[in-house]
C-alpha positions in Angstrom: -44.9 45.3 -86.7 -41.9 44.4 -84.4 -42.1 45.6 -80.8 -38.9 47.3 -79.5 -37.2 45.7 -76.6 -36.1 47.8 -73.6 -32.5 47.6 -74.9 -33.6 48.8 -78.3 -35.6 51.7 -76.8 -32.7 52.7 -74.6 -30.3 52.7 -77.6 -32.7 54.7 -79.8 -33.4 57.2 -76.9 -29.7 57.8 -76.5 -29.4 58.5 -80.3 -32.5 60.8 -80.0 -30.8 63.0 -77.3 -28.4 64.4 -79.9 -31.2 65.3 -82.4 -33.5 68.3 -82.6 -37.3 68.2 -82.6 -38.3 68.0 -86.2 -42.0 68.7 -85.8 -44.3 70.4 -83.3 -47.9 69.7 -82.6 -49.8 73.0 -82.1 -53.3 74.3 -82.2 -54.1 72.5 -85.5 -53.8 69.2 -83.7 -53.2 65.9 -85.3 -54.8 66.6 -88.6 -54.5 64.3 -91.6 -51.9 66.7 -93.0 -49.9 66.6 -89.7 -50.0 62.7 -89.7 -48.8 62.8 -93.3 -45.9 65.1 -92.4 -44.9 63.0 -89.5 -45.0 59.8 -91.6 -42.8 61.5 -94.2 -40.3 62.5 -91.6 -40.2 59.0 -90.2 -39.6 57.6 -93.7 -36.7 60.0 -94.1 -35.1 60.1 -90.7 -36.5 56.9 -88.9 -36.1 58.6 -85.5 -38.2 61.7 -85.0 -38.7 64.0 -82.0 -42.1 65.7 -81.7 -42.7 68.6 -79.3 -46.2 69.1 -77.9 -47.2 72.8 -77.7 -50.9 72.6 -77.0 -52.9 69.6 -75.8 -50.3 68.6 -73.3 -52.9 67.0 -71.1 -53.8 64.4 -73.7 -50.3 63.8 -75.2 -50.1 60.1 -74.3 -53.3 59.4 -76.1 -52.4 61.6 -79.1 -48.9 60.1 -79.3 -50.4 56.6 -79.3 -52.8 57.6 -82.0 -50.0 59.1 -84.1 -47.8 56.0 -83.7 -50.7 53.8 -84.9 -51.5 56.1 -87.8 -47.9 56.3 -89.0 -46.9 52.7 -88.3 -44.2 53.9 -85.9 -43.4 53.2 -82.3 -43.1 55.4 -79.3 -39.5 55.2 -78.1 -39.7 57.5 -75.1 -41.8 60.4 -73.7 -39.9 63.1 -71.8 -41.8 66.2 -70.7 -43.5 67.6 -73.7 -41.4 65.7 -76.2 -42.2 62.3 -77.7 -39.7 60.2 -79.7 -41.0 58.1 -82.5 -39.2 55.4 -84.5 -40.0 53.6 -87.7 -37.5 51.4 -89.5 -37.2 52.2 -93.2 -38.1 49.0 -95.0 -35.3 49.7 -97.6 -31.9 48.7 -96.0 -30.2 51.2 -98.4 -32.2 54.1 -97.0 -31.8 53.3 -93.3 -30.3 56.2 -91.3 -29.9 54.4 -88.0 -27.7 51.4 -87.6 -29.4 49.2 -85.0 -30.0 45.5 -84.9 -33.5 44.9 -83.7 -33.7 41.8 -81.6 
């Protein structure tokens, strides 16, 4: 997996500012079904904002676990929102035009 440079992260974070949160982590926690839903959203959108409802104290650890489970990368964490990115392997299905260095 390719690690994002700070320039890439900055560009993706600026794109994410215009997007709504697509998924929220609530009382159910990061269940297998939740990971599957996040993975599907990443495949479809590439850039996904997740809002933490509960478990705000352990969000860094949970976000890291979610990134590992989905094969995505954490772009930025602001407050209770974490932005994930995962490039679609199919160039025809990519929704974000970014040249990864």
